[in-house]
C-alpha positions in Angstrom: 93.9 97.3 93.0 90.8 98.4 91.2 89.3 99.6 94.3 92.1 102.0 95.4 92.3 103.3 91.7 88.2 104.1 92.3 89.0 105.5 95.4 91.9 107.9 93.9 89.7 109.1 91.2 86.5 109.8 93.6 88.8 111.8 95.7 89.9 113.9 92.9 86.8 114.6 91.4 85.1 115.2 95.0 88.0 117.1 97.0 87.7 120.5 95.1 84.3 121.0 95.3 83.5 120.2 98.4 86.7 122.2 99.5 85.9 125.2 97.9 82.5 124.8 99.9 84.4 125.1 103.2 84.5 128.8 105.1 87.6 130.5 106.2 90.8 132.6 105.2 91.7 132.3 101.7 94.9 130.2 101.4 98.1 131.7 101.7 99.4 130.7 98.2 97.3 130.3 95.1 99.3 127.6 93.4 103.1 126.5 92.6 105.1 125.3 89.8 107.8 122.8 90.3 110.5 120.4 88.6 111.9 117.3 89.9 114.4 114.4 89.2 113.9 111.3 90.5 115.4 107.6 90.9 112.9 105.3 89.4 112.8 101.4 90.4 110.7 99.9 88.2 108.9 96.3 88.3 109.7 94.7 84.9 108.9 91.3 85.7 107.2 90.7 82.2 110.3 91.4 80.2 113.1 89.2 81.9 113.3 85.9 84.0 115.4 87.5 86.7 116.1 90.8 88.1 112.4 92.0 87.9 113.1 95.6 89.2 115.4 98.0 87.0 116.9 101.5 87.6 116.4 104.7 85.9 116.3 108.2 85.9 113.0 110.3 86.0 112.2 113.9 85.2 108.9 115.8 86.0 106.8 119.4 85.5 103.8 120.5 87.4 101.3 123.1 88.9 99.6 122.7 92.4 96.1 124.3 92.7 95.8 125.8 96.7 92.2 125.1 97.7 92.9 126.0 101.1 96.7 126.2 103.3 95.7 122.4 103.5 94.6 121.0 100.4 96.3 121.1 96.8 95.6 119.4 93.6 98.4 118.7 91.1 99.0 117.9 87.7 102.4 116.7 86.4 103.7 115.4 83.2 107.1 113.4 83.4 109.0 110.7 82.0 111.9 108.5 82.5 115.0 107.8 81.0 115.7 104.4 78.5 116.5 101.2 80.5 117.8 97.8 79.2 116.8 94.4 80.4 118.3 91.0 79.1 116.7 87.6 78.9 118.0 84.2 77.7 115.0 82.7 75.6 115.2 78.9 74.9 115.2 77.5 71.4 115.1 74.0 70.3 116.8 73.2 67.0 116.1 70.5 64.5 118.7 68.1 66.0 116.6 68.6 69.5 119.3 70.7 71.0 118.2 73.6 73.0 120.3 76.7 72.9 119.8 79.9 74.2 118.9 83.6 72.2 119.8 86.2 73.7 117.0 89.0 73.8 117.9 92.7 74.7 114.5 94.9 75.9 114.6 98.5 76.3 112.0 100.4 78.2 110.8 104.1 79.1 107.7 105.7 80.0 105.9 109.1 79.7 103.0 109.9 82.3 100.6 112.6 83.3 99.2 112.6 87.0 96.7 113.8 88.7 97.2 114.4 92.7 95.2 115.4 95.9 97.4 116.4 98.5 97.1 117.1 102.1 99.6 119.7 103.9 100.0 118.9 107.5 100.9 122.6 108.1 100.1 126.0 106.9 102.8 126.7 104.7 105.4 127.2 107.1 108.9 126.7 106.1 108.7 123.2 106.3 105.6 120.9 106.2 104.9 117.3 105.5 102.4 116.4 103.2 101.0 112.8 101.9 98.5 112.2 98.8 96.8 109.8 96.5 95.8 110.0 92.5 96.0 108.8 89.3 98.7 108.3 86.9 97.9 107.4 82.6 101.4 105.9 81.8 102.7 105.6 78.6 105.4 102.1 78.5 107.5 102.0 75.5 109.4 98.8 74.9 111.6 97.7 72.3 112.5 94.3 71.8 115.9 92.9 69.7 117.1 88.9 69.6 120.7 88.9 68.7 122.1 86.3 66.2 121.9 82.0 67.4 124.9 80.0 66.4 125.3 76.4 66.8 128.3 73.8 66.8 127.8 71.6 63.6 129.5 68.3 64.5 129.8 67.5 61.0 131.5 70.6 59.4 133.2 71.2 62.8 132.3 75.0 62.5 129.8 77.2 63.9 126.6 77.5 61.9 123.9 80.4 62.1 120.3 79.1 62.6 119.1 82.4 63.4 119.9 86.1 62.6 119.4 89.0 64.0 115.9 89.9 64.4 115.0 93.8 63.8 113.7 96.0 66.5 110.1 95.6 67.3 108.7 98.7 69.1 105.3 98.8 71.1 103.6 101.6 73.3 100.9 100.3 75.7 98.4 102.9 77.9 97.8 102.0 81.2 95.8 103.5 84.9 97.7 103.4 88.0 96.7 104.5 91.5 99.6 106.3 93.1 100.4 107.0 96.8 102.8 109.3 97.8 104.2 111.3 100.8 106.8 114.0 101.0 108.4 117.3 102.8 108.1 120.9 101.0 110.7 122.9 102.6 111.3 126.6 102.0 114.4 128.1 101.3 113.1 132.1 100.5 109.4 133.3 100.6 107.9 131.9 97.5 110.9 129.3 96.5 111.1 125.8 98.0 112.4 122.6 97.3 110.8 119.3 97.7 111.8 115.4 98.5 109.2 113.0 98.1 108.4 109.0 98.0 106.3 107.7 95.7 104.4 104.7 94.9 102.5 103.5 91.7 100.3 100.5 91.9 98.7 98.9 88.7 95.5 96.2 89.0 98.0 93.1 89.9 101.7 94.7 91.5 103.7 97.4 92.3 104.7 99.1 89.2 107.5 101.4 90.3 108.7 103.2 93.3 109.9 106.6 93.0 112.5 108.8 95.2 112.3 112.2 93.8 114.0 115.6 94.4 113.1 118.8 93.2 112.7 122.9 93.2 109.8 124.9 92.7 108.0 128.6 93.2 104.7 129.4 94.6 102.6 132.5 93.2 
């Protein structure tokens, strides 16, 4: 997967210079701006022992620069809503009894994306596109454990053995490769709708899959 990220980086660095050197008519549009909403299915296998994939809503704003009618470099910023995962963590108490600590984890993400896209038609009323790029992702995770009680056979009452823990927050930054494909369709001369499927890939696994819908304008 590191090779994919290296390829995407090389593509982004090399493509604009090579495209500018090509002869031909100028692109129909100079650039565009758009906003999207998304259904995000994120892989959170490290946070829970079951149900690795969790759904969130996502939002993004971005702009593209047309080098030709077929080649676009795009930069976006985006974020997700907060999702929650639950995991029972085993704990052995003094009498060798095993109890399970309910651990709740809340997670969200912020990201900056740089993409190189290829459009298959000359900015006509509807055209498909594919692309590759890189994501810089800030993952925020907050964990909190519920209090744990055990039954004391001597007193025949519930006994607190571990109080509720304070929320622990951490943020990590990672780089990911991105593959995308979608369709851009015009509703007016410079106003368009877009839908796409985007896959974010880390060093060892697929990190998230997004189905996105949005509106934008050319300029």
